[in-house]
DOLO-194695 format. One record per atom (N, C-alpha, C): x, y negated, z. Coordinates in steps of 0.001 Angstrom, whole numbers, plus 500000, padded with zeros to 6 digits. Atoms other than C-alpha are relative to their C-alpha. Layout:
! residues N
XYZ;...
***
This chain:
! residues 522
501421500348500042;502823381418082607;499581499728498559;500555500277501326;500719381402079447;498757499144500162;501176500853499953;497947378983078617;499237500141498699;500823499918501200;495161378704076105;499183498724499877;500760501213500261;493192375926074501;498515500227500269;501444499953499784;489594375124075336;499402498751499383;500571501099500768;487230372915073389;498919499282500800;501059500811499403;484433370438074113;498912500871500632;501248499432499494;481515371369076312;498913499693498973;501043500213501003;478610371842073933;498985498972500499;500957501050499635;476325368802073936;499576499256498745;500528500731501156;474182366768071571;500734498684499772;499330501298500113;476246363655072272;501432500104499484;498611499854500447;479562365105071073;500266499201498723;499533500826501116;481426362754068671;499114498782499734;500841501184500180;478859360001069195;500845498726500032;499122501177499945;481597357538070121;500710499812498658;499332500086501303;483401358358066872;499062499427498945;500954500472500994;480252357651064896;499666498518500174;500452501369499735;479380354343066578;501140498996500168;498877500906499723;482795352903067447;501244500533499289;498964499334500785;485029354096064644;501382499384500189;498691500652499884;487797351512064995;500694500375501306;499415499643498704;488327352215068695;500349501483500046;499754498561499975;488045355974068233;501263500362499225;498813499691500802;490715355998065548;501283499584500718;498815500384499228;493098354172067870;500442501130500927;499635498884499126;492941357158070214;500787501064499233;499229499062500816;494175359345067362;501441499510499849;498655500580500093;497107356964066968;500745500141501326;499365499844498688;497762357115070722;500555501420500156;499530498613499915;498016360906070523;501299500175499211;498777499941500807;500592360518067763;501154499332500751;498956500723499278;502512357989069872;500578500800501151;499504499162498907;502716360268072903;500840501155499463;499303498836500548;503776363205070747;501380499631499462;498716500388500585;506514361354068874;500974499553501087;499152500411498877;507815359960072176;500658501217500642;499443498835499309;508234363323073902;500926500806499090;499153499253500929;509640364963070798;501356499315499829;498740500732500167;512259362232070375;500875500127501243;499222499912498762;513313362282074034;500613501381500187;499497498648499776;513687366063074059;500885500493498853;499276499438501148;514874366905070538;501203499156499592;498883500877500375;517217363903070137;500578499330501245;499522500570498728;518873363436073535;501120498981499832;498880500921500212;521835361558072044;499649498844499065;500409501085500896;519811359199069883;500187498653500692;499863501332499381;520487355489070439;498651499491500491;501229500584499458;517945353438072368;499128499450498877;500749500602501104;516949351772069111;499118501008499263;500832498994500661;515512355071067865;498548499885500459;501353500182499472;512521354542070158;499602498526500058;500338501403499770;512692350824070950;499787499217498707;500149500714501264;512938349755067314;499317500863498936;500496499204501121;512406352516064766;498611500575500262;501292499364499711;509583354485066392;498970498963500454;500924501045499551;508079351414068040;499410499256498802;500484500706501191;507839349600064700;499091500887499155;500855499069500737;506414352697063038;498593500013500589;501299499927499334;503639352822065610;499225498691499903;500718501274499902;502804349140065930;499731499343498650;500173500644501304;503161348175062267;499326500893498958;500612499098500979;501811351273060526;498911500875500615;500943499001499485;500153353963062640;498811499338500691;501105500673499314;498108351648064874;499200499108499058;500687500866500962;497282349340061980;499068500815499107;500824499111500822;495973352228059891;499995501384500644;499930498758499220;495288355009062405;499325501176499304;500628498804500582;494350358599061519;498491500008500248;501456499968499884;490645359221060957;499510501123500904;500396498860499164;490584362486062909;501108500270501012;498958499649499026;492408363774066008;501077500873499374;498862499287500562;495843365183065303;500294501275500783;499460498829499314;497316368553066124;501395499615500473;498746500541499483;500052367258068381;501147501000499937;498939498991500053;501952370546068329;500752499953498678;499323500122501290;502749369835064688;500971498822499993;499133501177499908;504456366576065748;501070500207501066;499060499766498898;506056367507069071;500369501486500059;499731498564500147;507275370920067923;500893500515501118;499044499529498996;510259371270070249;499476499782501417;500530500260498659;508575369663073243;498889500989500346;501089499050499745;505517371923072882;500551501369500386;499365498737499605;507864374897073159;500586499902501402;499391500198498682;509553373423076218;498961500069501112;500988500105498917;506416372699078245;498583500079499448;501363499890500535;503212374046076642;498933499770501066;500982500191498927;501481373954080040;499707498512500212;500191501440499826;502054370215080427;499244499414498812;500710500474501185;500911369618076856;498507500309500100;501405499620499886;497674371518077505;499287499204501096;500609500844498964;497055369532080699;499584498654499413;500334501277500627;497184366318078678;498828500156499031;501072499793500983;494977367714075905;498645500176500684;501253499717499298;492353368940078381;499423498722500625;500466501268499422;492164365557080141;499534499037498907;500420500871501100;491936363751076793;498628500407499467;501339499553500402;488923365899075892;498954499446500964;500927500587499030;487265364760079128;499781498524499692;500117501408500393;488014361151078153;498980499850498867;500823500167501200;486359361574074767;498544500389500253;501388499613499743;483300363373076090;499276498965500864;500638501048499201;482655360644078663;499651498792499131;500347501072500941;482843358016075913;498723500363499238;501158499567500797;480317360069073946;498687499806500755;501232500134499210;477782360063076777;499516498557499982;500409501402499929;477803356292077042;499799499378498625;500225500509501359;477923355786073283;498659500454499442;501267499453500495;474769357859072788;498835499168500532;501092500890499597;471908355359072847;498711500758500297;501230499233499773;469330358155073012;499921500582501409;500004499448498642;470351359262076524;499574498904500974;500427501011499016;468417357345079228;501067499798501071;498988500315498995;470513355648081888;499995500988501155;500064499101498849;469244357920084639;500564501385499688;499451498699500377;470437360961082675;501497499949499741;498574500108500310;473886359617081847;500854500446501188;499206499637498825;475170359997085407;500033501511500201;500057498545499829;474009363609085624;500849500708498947;499214499380501064;475628364426082293;501497499808500245;498586500239499674;478910362835083368;500461500989501072;499630499062498939;478933364964086518;500104501428499460;499928498669500614;478258368074084424;501319500175499244;498750499922500760;481257367283082225;501214500063500926;498891499943499037;483532366672085225;500097501401500599;499999498638499456;482486370019086686;500565500990498981;499471499141501067;483233371681083345;501517499843499903;498559500260500044;486662370040083291;500718500713501145;499342499435498818;487477371287086795;499998501524500025;499972498531500045;486775374918085855;501368500520499574;498656499579500414;490263375032084357;501012499553501046;499082500360498929;492303374988087545;501451500037499537;498634499939500520;495392375827085495;500366498757499199;499752501186500815;495002372580083539;499494498703500625;500673501212499518;492817370157085475;500863499227501001;499353500870499019;494414367215087237;499130499937501246;500735500112498743;493455366874090872;499094498774499972;500889501153499846;490521364608091661;500233499326501345;499560500691498784;492337363554094848;501063498981499600;499012501018500399;494314360305094571;501409500379500439;498590499755499693;498070360748094420;500696498663500252;499271501232499705;500388358170095936;500997499708498886;499038500400501027;502761356220093707;501389500558500272;498708499386499698;505644357951095469;500289501157499046;499814498870500908;505089360991093245;500439499531498621;499667500516501329;505422358855090137;501273499159499995;498968501032500067;507955356200091111;501156500163500981;498951499897498991;510114357472093966;500651501380500032;499289498735500134;511501360786092715;501423499716499500;498615500252500440;515217361216091879;500112499570498542;499934500327501427;514465360890088155;499166498774499629;500981501046500299;511924358051088432;500635498739499417;499710501324500572;512056354748086482;500964500030498819;499020499946501093;514536355996083871;499408499494498695;500587500354501293;512131355539080983;499703498511499902;500356501419500086;510850352045081808;501230499108499951;498777500797500019;514405350806082360;500713500089498651;499285499820501262;515870352274079161;499175499572498791;500876500258501149;512852351756076899;498826499111500420;501084500851499470;510859348777078237;498886499724498995;501048500271500994;509029348060074960;499087501206499811;500819498809500221;507893351617074394;499196500325501259;500724499793498749;506969351925078061;498794499069500085;501109500950499996;504851348779077782;498911500396499018;500976499528500983;503181350225074688;499149501124500589;500738498902499365;502229353379076613;499038499453501048;500891500592498988;500816351267079461;498834499269499335;501098500653500728;498810349251076931;499011501050499482;500883498882500383;497455352557075548;499061500341501150;500775499539498849;496360353583079012;499011498939500474;500942501077499657;494812350182079695;498741500109499139;501165499924500883;492562350579076655;499181501259500274;500725498751499765;491688354194077444;499048499892501190;500899500159498851;490273353272080850;499132498749499857;500732501255500119;489197349764079892;498749500094499153;501157499910500894;486758350859077189;498728500474500699;501211499589499283;484410352338079774;499183498792500468;500705501150499426;483572348891081165;498941499415499063;501053500576500855;481786347381078124;498873500984499709;501053499014500239;479911350642077571;499018500042501166;500851499936498808;478591350568081142;499330498658500285;500521501323499649;478130346817081600;498997499490498966;500877500505501055;476491346108078245;498550500415500205;501422499725499791;472708345855078513;499313500501498735;500584499581501271;471999346439074839;501089500604499129;499032499425500935;473634348256071955;500903498914499422;499216501104500562;474738344901070534;501049499514500999;499041500431498979;476360343890073822;501129501016500154;498962498975499881;478192347197074019;500955499948498806;499147500109501185;479454346835070458;500943498807500124;499175501204499850;480674343301071148;501054500191501082;499050499767498913;482295344385074413;501144500908499590;498946499095500478;484195347228072760;500942499254499060;499142500770500916;485431344890070018;500915499056500779;499191500927499203;486612342361072612;501099500736500758;499008499228499256;488403345059074604;501119500476499081;498981499602500977;490190346352071502;500857498790499614;499249501214500336;491159342769070631;500992499650501108;499079500277498892;492674342340074100;501196500956499956;498888499051500156;494741345494073522;501012499476498978;499092500524501019;496181343977070340;500745498770500509;499349501183499444;496920340776072239;501187500396500874;498904499537499146;499110342792074606;501264500327499211;498845499620500821;501378343737071704;500624498812499274;499534501163500750;501966340191070462;501444499630500292;498649500438499627;505166339483072368;500574500943501058;499490499030499015;506679342588073982;501309499494500617;500862499363499026;507353342956076840;499185498976500795;500613501063499206;506077339597078079;498489500128500063;501459499936500028;502475340189077017;499458501385500346;500425498635499678;502383343867077981;499715500137501495;500167499763498560;501245345303081319;501355500148500682;498764499908499226;503953344972083973;499956501155501000;500200498865499106;502517347819086071;499113501018499297;500903499009500560;500782351087085259;498561499597500299;501395500379499750;497097350181084797;499292501031500882;500763499154499081;494974351573087635;498517499831499693;501397500035500420;491385352488086832;499141499171500943;500819500744499038;489960351004090042;500119498499499796;499797501433500219;491409347606089088;499530499568498617;500310500378501383;490974347564085302;498533500251499665;501389499628500301;487571349291085149;499234500225501301;500606499836498674;485933348621088538;498599500605499978;501359499450500044;482352349427087480;500030501501499713;499852498577500293;483358352741085966;500505500750501226;499403499338498836;485433353565089068;499005500161501138;501020499885498957;482558352851091431;498985501083499650;501053499083500440;480165354936089375;500499501440499909;499447498653500218;482461357884088615;501386500085500638;498755500055499236;485091357957091317;500947501143499649;499146498849500302;486360361464090579;500672499856498641;499432500158501341;486850360746086893;501096498942500001;499000501068499940;488718357514087662;501301500502500617;498801499457499345;491111359362089980;500713500979499075;499403499051500951;491664362131087425;500803499255498940;499311500731501064;492602359568084784;501243499278500520;498785500597499431;495021357755087103;501095501051500154;499013498924499871;496733361071087833;500539500417498634;499581499696501372;496820361825084099;501040498994499518;499099501033500505;498453358511083239;501295499946500803;498802499960499168;500846358790086154;500940501119499545;499141498897500440;502084362173084937;500609499722498631;499385500407501268;502627360732081460;501326499281500278;498771500711499646;505179358406083081;501060500959500535;499061499052499405;506750361277085014;500685500841498921;499412499205501081;507255363392081884;501043499172499249;499046500872500697;508930360437080156;501272499817500817;498824500195499142;511232359876083146;500880501246500038;499219498762499940;512280363523083377;500774500208498702;499341499798501289;513060363708079669;501070498942499737;499068501095500285;514850360332079612;501178499943500958;498969500136498971;516930360754082771;501093501048499807;498879499085500238;520347362255082030;500457500705501268;499603499342498756;520803363116085707;499264501324500198;500681498698499997;518319365942085134;500584500807498842;499393499217501091;520311368558083158;498930500623499110;500965499404500921;518608370005080094;499527501359500511;500382498692499469;518623373369081809;498994499897501143;500914500194498882;516544371857084649;498724499263499603;501133500852500366;514062369767082679;498675500759500035;501257499260499960;511440372478082239;499554500234501451;500349499744498600;511583373318085953;499419498749500651;500518501247499429;511071369659086887;498622499666499428;501311500249500611;508198369324084418;498934500897500618;500967499066499417;506501372409085849;499703499636501460;500231500440498616;506985371141089405;499036498820500023;500883501169500048;505383367804088523;498580500411499621;501327499551500427;502505369555086740;499261500671501155;500624499315498865;501860371721089795;499543499002501062;500341500985498972;501889368737092164;498810499137499585;501133500804500460;499450366794090004;498704500815499916;501211499177500020;497051369752089920;499489500312501402;500466499576498677;496987370597093615;499320498846500740;500775500984499236;494814368810096168;500638499667501342;499359500206498695;497366368613098985;501273499162499935;498707500695500078;500651367116097741;499820498523499660;499979501446500256;501170363336097907;498587499406499913;501390500464500051;497437362831098524;499808498832500962;500338501132499152;496111359557099915;498481499841500036;501452500197499929;492593358557101058;499486499162498827;500593500726501128;490232357201098410;500011498496500260;499985501433499688;489915353850100202;501408499424499856;498615500456500139;493703353608100306;500383499880498529;499752500055501451;493840354347096572;499439498708499411;500595501245500489;491496351432095917;500795498787500493;499216501113499449;493468349139098227;501339499876499280;498720500004500706;496716350140096533;499860499349498624;500223500587501322;495294349256093114;499829498488500104;500198501445499795;494220345860094467;501325499305500302;498731500623499619;497633345144096009;500999499995498845;499115500005501172;499421346109092796;499685498821499091;500381501197500750;497475343278091152;499533500304498593;500521499737501344;495190343643088146;500640499075498976;499330500916500928;496975340627086641;501317500587499489;498764499341500427;500078342852086432;499736501211499113;500380498813500776;498169345570084564;499361499641498668;500666500437501220;496880343505081656;498677499318500254;501255500649499654;493862342169083518;498828500960499954;501190499145500016;490353343567083985;499421500102498598;500615499784501317;488447344958081015;498622499355499986;501259500734500037;485780342295080750;500206498558500405;499918501431499684;485110338560081074;501359499427499599;498668500382500451;488204337897078998;500129498490499835;499610501373500289;489848334490079008;500857500007498737;499227500015501252;491657333326075853;501424500519500154;498618499569499800;495067334032077367;500058501157500984;499789498898499072;496406337057079189;500299499462501393;499695500466498644;496674336801082975;501506499930500230;498589500178499695;499997335669084406;500452501048501018;499527499001499030;501882338580086046;500625499334501219;499440500534498758;503004338073089633;501157500849500512;498818499208499660;505843340635089644;500896500067498769;499115499775501135;508863341329087485;499575501277499278;500439498863500815;508370343848084688;500471501325500601;499669498668499508;508227347434085924;500319500075501478;499694500008498567;508529346445089595;499326501174500703;500530498872499228;507985349251092102;499677499521501405;500430500346498653;505949348413095177;499913501274500842;500226498896499074;505914350655098214;498706499730500755;501314500127499376;502608351326099941;499877500943501189;500356499136498883;501330352721103201;499018501047499476;500840498950500576;499868356092102190;498673500160500731;501257499883499257;497194355889104895;499035498877499659;500865501158500245;495898352411104071;500067499492498567;499813500505501349;497239351718100581;500583498607499946;499480501362499978;498545348344101707;501469499976499588;498627500155500452;501744347105100156;500924499783501191;499027500144498915;504804347418102410;501308499380499539;498755500601500475;507586346104100181;500260500337498544;499582499712501366;509505346493096939;501185500954500019;498876499084500160;511735349388095982;500839499599498795;499312500464501210;512615347876092616;499273498762499499;500623501229500478;512023344388091233;499576499100501142;500433500954498989;510332341545093077;498725499300499559;501193500786500299;507270339334093274;500418498639499459;499744501328500556;507153336118091252;498864499038500296;501141500843499675;503855334770092551;499001500786500819;501034499312499244;500637335694094304;500306500028501484;499871499980498550;500369336611097959;501328500573500470;498707499443499610;503730338430097935;501151499219499372;498992500803500690;505651335602096238;501298499943500792;498691500096499373;509370335653096947;500512501300500570;499544498729499459;509456339230098220;500841500715498952;499056499412500939;512388341050096634;500218501469500286;499666498592499842;513749344548096205;500625500237501362;499476499669498687;514423346137099566;499287499296501126;500729500717498955;512186343662101405;498802500811500441;501160499312499455;509436344974103625;499010498977500506;501020500954499590;506198343128104109;499813500045501502;500250500086498568;505848341925107674;501132500516500859;498897499456499214;509228343268108716;500634498919500850;499303500937499126;511048341632111630;501389499788499434;498702500269500603;514083339901110169;501118499917501020;498958500090498990;515952339763113476;500870501236500035;499098498857499928;519005341972113885;499698500854501212;500376499246498809;517700342998117301;498487499974500102;501455499999500021;514087343595116398;499474500618501283;500579499484498769;511984344126119477;500550499303501231;499425500739498878;514266342024121719;499251498688500164;500722501242499742;512401339152123366;501015498877500151;498987501052499979;514694336275122423;499615498858500929;500413501133499175;512610333795124400;500453500162501443;499572499774498620;513683335453127657;501509499804500158;498544500125499951;517342334959126741;500449498565499746;499677501380500364;517163331219125955;500860499947498749;499244499950501247;518548332191122555;499022500128498853;500867499840501160;516988331840119130;500256501332499337;499797498804500806;516443334867116958;500726499618498731;499374500296501279;517838335098113475;499237498877499324;500636501166500604;517144331874111667;499085500415498868;500980499697501044;514053332036109490;500311499162498774;499667500710501234;515035331165105935;498820499886499065;501156500005500897;511522331476104557;499424498616499792;500573501331500121;510689327852105127;498627499895500621;501325500039499387;507494328806106936;500066499244501318;500036500764498761;506447326581109811;499866500942501181;500060499160498816;507034328098113229;498691499783500738;501234500088499227;504049328818115437;500277499183501259;499774500852498831;503825326055118030;499393500592501260;500605499344498842;501758328323120287;500214501503499896;499763498566500132;503473331734120148;499265500768501083;500734499183499043;501490334471121812;498519499712500009;501419500344500062;498175332724121179;499341500784498879;500722499232501019;495674334901119322;499167499031499170;500702500972500835;494716332505116534;498737500598499399;501164499377500627;492344335028115010;498794499939500921;501114500023499055;490276335113118179;499404498610500121;500479501374499908;489960331334117994;499364499543498699;500588500382501276;488696331389114418;500876499046499227;499086500896500677;491817329539113276;500982500811499181;498984499347500806;494406330360110658;501322500006500746;498640499968499486;497819331487111766;500898499282499014;499088500646500944;500841329730110271;500250500857498773;499787499129501150;501392332789108064;498837499963499037;501172500088500865;497821332578106796;500062498751499144;499924501259500737;498377328965105835;501016500089498882;498964499862501020;501582329802103994;499509500836498833;500506499146501072;499913332622102067;498939499277499190;501052500722500717;496936330427101248;500594498976499054;499357500990500858;499223327714099912;500656500667498809;499378499285501107;501135330280097850;498978500447498979;501050499584500917;497908331643096406;499441498828499216;500506501191500683;496709328118095629;500964499560498905;499006500389501000;499967327325093838;499941500926498797;500080499043501104;499664330516091790;498785499712499119;501188500328500777;496121329576090761;500223498744499165;499722501228500738;497289326100089775;500912500278498809;499097499658501094;500090327603087695;499238500658498861;500764499319501039;497686329886085860;499081499021499277;500871500996500613;495302326981085278;500777499161498989;499213500834500902;498056324851083755;500476500778498780;499577499193501145;499298327717081581;498861500142498994;501141499861500907;495813328199080174;499702498674499300;500228501306500612;495421324479079592;501018499733498897;498962500244500995;498731324353077745;499833500888498777;500245499123501141;497642327245075542;498871499486499108;501063500603500801;494669325183074355;500605498833499218;499307501034500785;495972323049071455;499446498598500203;500597501329499834;493502320187072007;500394499405501344;499682500502498659;494048319902075754;501486499694500119;498557500200499844;497819320316075547;500485498776499236;499591501177500775;498108317639072846;499706498717500764;500356501181499218;496293315140075022;500903499847501218;499141500061498822;498375316057078042;501396499495499638;498662500418500405;501632315601076150;500039498534499575;500052501405500402;500461312206074905;499926499063501199;500119500795498780;499926311022078482;501323500087500764;498673499990499387;503316310025079895;499950500390501467;500089499696498571;502235310161083528;499679501471500233;500376498600499827;500619313570083137;501157500923499625;498858499180500402;503657314936081318;501058500022501097;499020500060498917;505891313739084148;499558500876501175;500514499144498928;503625315475086685;500205501477499665;499796498615500423;503834318688084658;501460500402500173;498575499700499870;507621318500084608;500389500182501461;499717499849498572;507705318023088385;499487501344500514;500582498737499562;505429321023088872;500815501191499505;499218498898500571;507615323182086609;501188500363500875;498832499735499152;510494322833089047;499687500996501102;500399499082498936;508487324901091560;499606501372499470;500427498735500591;507674327709089118;501128501026500021;498979498973500226;509476331070088891;500657499787498640;499204500276501197;512132331106086174;499280500377498717;500616499553501250;510186333141083609;498763499172499660;501160500846500249;507039331045084049;500449498608499549;499486501317500364;509098327871083837;500439499979498539;499550499931501390;510643329014080554;498817500010499041;501180499944500862;507228329803079113;499325498637499915;500628501312499997;505844326437080169;500810499007499169;499159500892500806;508830324633078636;499772500236498516;500235499680501412;508235326476075386;498669499428499526;501311500529500372;504563325502075379;500034498482499881;499924501458500041;505402321880076131;500777499528498778;499192500415501150;508057321727073432;499230500134498699;500804499829501208;505563323025070878;499079498810499760;500955501095500120;503260320099071608;500659498630499923;499311501281500091;505921317392071642;500042499552498546;499964500477501388;505814315188068519;501350500281499373;498762499604500661;508369316425066008;500635498865499210;499461501099500802;508740313191064037;500986499186500812;498996500796499319;511832311236064898;499539498551500079;500384501392499830;511180307804066289;501027499097499327;499094500965500618;512635304824064409;500851499369501073;499139500597498968;515617303371066188;499493498622500390;500492501290499503;514681300428068328;500905498875499515;499227501158500457;515735297011067026;500798499429501157;499149500580498965;518610295426068852;499414498669500446;500536501245499463;517384292680071088;501128499032500307;499015501033499668;519198289388071462;500065499868501510;499832500110498556;520661289096074889;499404498694500488;500611501243499501;518681286555076918;501054499053500553;499062500997499488;520407283312077763;499963499978501518;499928500066498541;521625283014081264;499326498724500479;500694501185499459;519418280665083249;500985499127500757;499054500885499282;521280277567084523;499759500062501496;500107499954498549;522053277646088193;499429498684500509;500555501254499463;520006275133090173;501061499227500774;499015500848499305;521994272189091493;499821500108501500;500063499882498540;522880272421095152;499400498732500593;500635501153499360;520728270172097304;500972499354500974;499078500665499056;522718267493099217;499503500147501427;500363499869498595;522822267952102947;499538498637500531;500454501296499449;520902265280104885;501076499369500886;498976500707499211;523041262615106533;499759500178501480;500099499837498549;523810263030110220;499626498658500608;500403501304499444;521871260295112040;500917499515501107;499099500405498904;524474260327114807;501425499811499523;498639500145500506;527438260030112494;500636498693500475;499258501181499561;530078257583113871;499762499622501443;500273500306498591;528605257543117397;500689501013500887;499392499106499019;530352258964120454;498929500381501001;501100499508499181;527853261098122289;500533500505501329;499627499514498671;528045261707126045;499438501399500168;500513498619499857;527838265438126698;498989500083501125;501024499900498950;524772266405128714;500546500702501226;499561499385498757;525202267338132370;499408501392500115;500543498636499831;524878271028133166;498920500013501066;501072499949498994;521734271957135108;500544500479501322;499494499587498682;522233272358138848;499748501486500235;500125498578499701;522841275906140050;498945500211501062;501030499653499025;519978277512141864;500623500829501104;499476499245498856;520846278700145339;498932500931500492;500938498982499531;519295281845146674;499584499663501422;500497500343498675;517104281058149620;500058501194500931;499959498952498976;517486282986152872;498574500354500362;501369499585499687;514391285043153344;499736500045501493;500168499989498530;515067285065157094;500832498869500573;499203501130499502;516270281529157986;500112500040501529;499771500042498559;517780281077161474;500589501268500550;499469498709499554;518902284658161710;501494500017499737;498547499935500159;522663285069162319;500346501367499440;499757498717500661;523420287761159781;501358500582500348;498656499487499706;527081287995160781;500010500862501241;500055499209498777;526012289459164095;499331501355499774;500706498749500291;524172292282162354;500927500902499205;499063499103500700;526332295279161372;499452500387498636;500364499567501354;526352296085157685;499242498975499224;500765501018500691;524620292859156760;500876498798499758;499289501228500318;526010289793155097;499001498892499858;500867501159500129;524619286354155242;499884499635498536;500150500346501414;523174285431151889;500604498637499699;
***
């Protein structure tokens, strides 16, 4: 198969984003360099140590290229020379989707286009994008099984967690920048929103991997307004970002022989273009994004708090989902550390019967089922439809308590990140003791972070040794009080007579009981 390049759809708004938002636009040029250097390294240097990407290339990107990004888009083929020869079709798919990204930014950056015309122009650009069936990603949502449950899946995030987190942060910004452009009411608000969104991206790189996204950012969660307004575009971008992960996994996984890598790349490209493979309903796609948790993706692009949201899963965790509903069904890799799925681990299935004889009615056997180790309170009225009574089930109560605890944890983490509040809290002995008690209930990684925050606020000056106190004198024992004299001492007392015994009266006097069989005279 051969492919060819295609350029922007002609329009007056082309490059408007570059003109008005230069700092953000230049970051996209750096992102292109980052993707190119990643694929080239994985393919051209298969025996390179992990540090080649995790340290050398990562530092190059985060300390030089992103800090001083290129002013114009790069010709990626000049950077990923060997990879471009291996899979030119996949490269062109990425390039074509990136052009769509940039043209959509341009529409919303152009202040001369009335709001009512922006939607029509966006739809025109999406239609133009879809004319290239050989390159266009499907506008049907693909399940996470295609990305995370293939034989080669997860290799990249496991071997290169920092670089993987960097790529996810890239993708967060690419979809997140739509929100301030759409939400902002004035040009000034849009400018401020874009600056804040870029600042949040930089915050994600402060302490890798802890501050990076723990899950692939989903457009419906990170950019909800954009996703509602341009559903097809949001789905296309999720499929684009998902395939970026797939390409990295195929190249990084040694179980895929070099002779098979192109074939696997072409298979993945075909599946992401068609409208039938691994497709899920749009509502399920939205539900899936919600269940994955926006707090695990870097948070929503807007209404930023000073600190990043607290993730509720382990880094790179893989959730399984019902493809019809999008609801989470369990974990294939990793586990939950908070939120509504707190405590669920790899291999666990949400709502699964833990009994070894699932389906057997243990109550009819006078035998208990497998002991519940969850600590949840048993239902005192099994079989009663609590929902029909407008009451919470025991499970609802447990989930509500877990969610409340998670909110309290996030609140305390944010308070501890505020230097003024945390200083006052650490100065209050009772409050500090309460914080320490609460830490015992936190997941390990959250507990470690809280300890670090508390230690930062503890006074560093050494206290002067306390002066030795003189031991207090022992108080003299009180003299024993003399016993009072016995007034009868020396007298011989006559013992009192015992009271006369009471005799039981005959309830039937005159009756000769001895003449009655079985009866005795009282």
